[in-house]
N, C-alpha and C positions, 0 to 999 in steps of 0.2 A: 178411201172410197167406202161408202156405206153399203150395207146389204141391199138397200132399196135401189141405189144407183147401179149396183152390180146386176140386179134383175132387169132394170131398165135398159142397160147396155145390151144384155142378151136379147131383149125384145127388139131393139133396133137392128141388131145383127141377124135376127131371126134364128137364133140358136136356142135350143133347149139345154137344160143341164147335161143331158146325155151327149149332146153335140160338143159342148166345150170340154167335157171330160175326155171325149174321144180325141179332140184336137190337141189337148194337153197330155194325153196318155196318162191320166191320173185316175184316182178312185172317184166314182160318182159321189160317194158319201162326203168327200172333202168339198166338192162343189156345192152340194146340198147344205153343208154346214156353213159355208160362206154366204150362201143365199139366205139362210135363216138368221144370220147374224151371230152365229156361235163360233165362228172362226174368222180371224182377221184376214183381209184380202191383201196379199203382198203388193207392195208398191209397183213392182215391175209388171205384174199381172193387171193391176188397176190402170196403169198407163197404156198398156197394150189394148185393153178393152175400150178405154175412152177413145183412143185413136180410131179403132175400128167402128165404134158406134158413131162418132162424129162423121166419118166418111160415109156411112150408110145414111145418116140423117141428111147430109149434104147432097147425096146422089141417090135419091129414091128410085125404085124400079120405074121403067117407062109405063105410062098408062094406056098407050095406044093398043096394047094387046089384050085389054080386058074384054071378057066375053067372047074371045075368039074360039071358034070351033073348027074341027077338022072336017 
């Protein structure tokens, strides 16, 4: 997985680097290094992110609630 695809997957999942660091319980600096292309993205992590991103792409949030107010 490229660093560009890594960032793209995070966007589809709606996660920030802080969110994925929290989910993985790892250092934010490691996530930022992968995002910058300075660290290789492990295959298991890449596969997991691709699966999540594809699910989010296939199942976007419903649009019927846009502009709802209380």
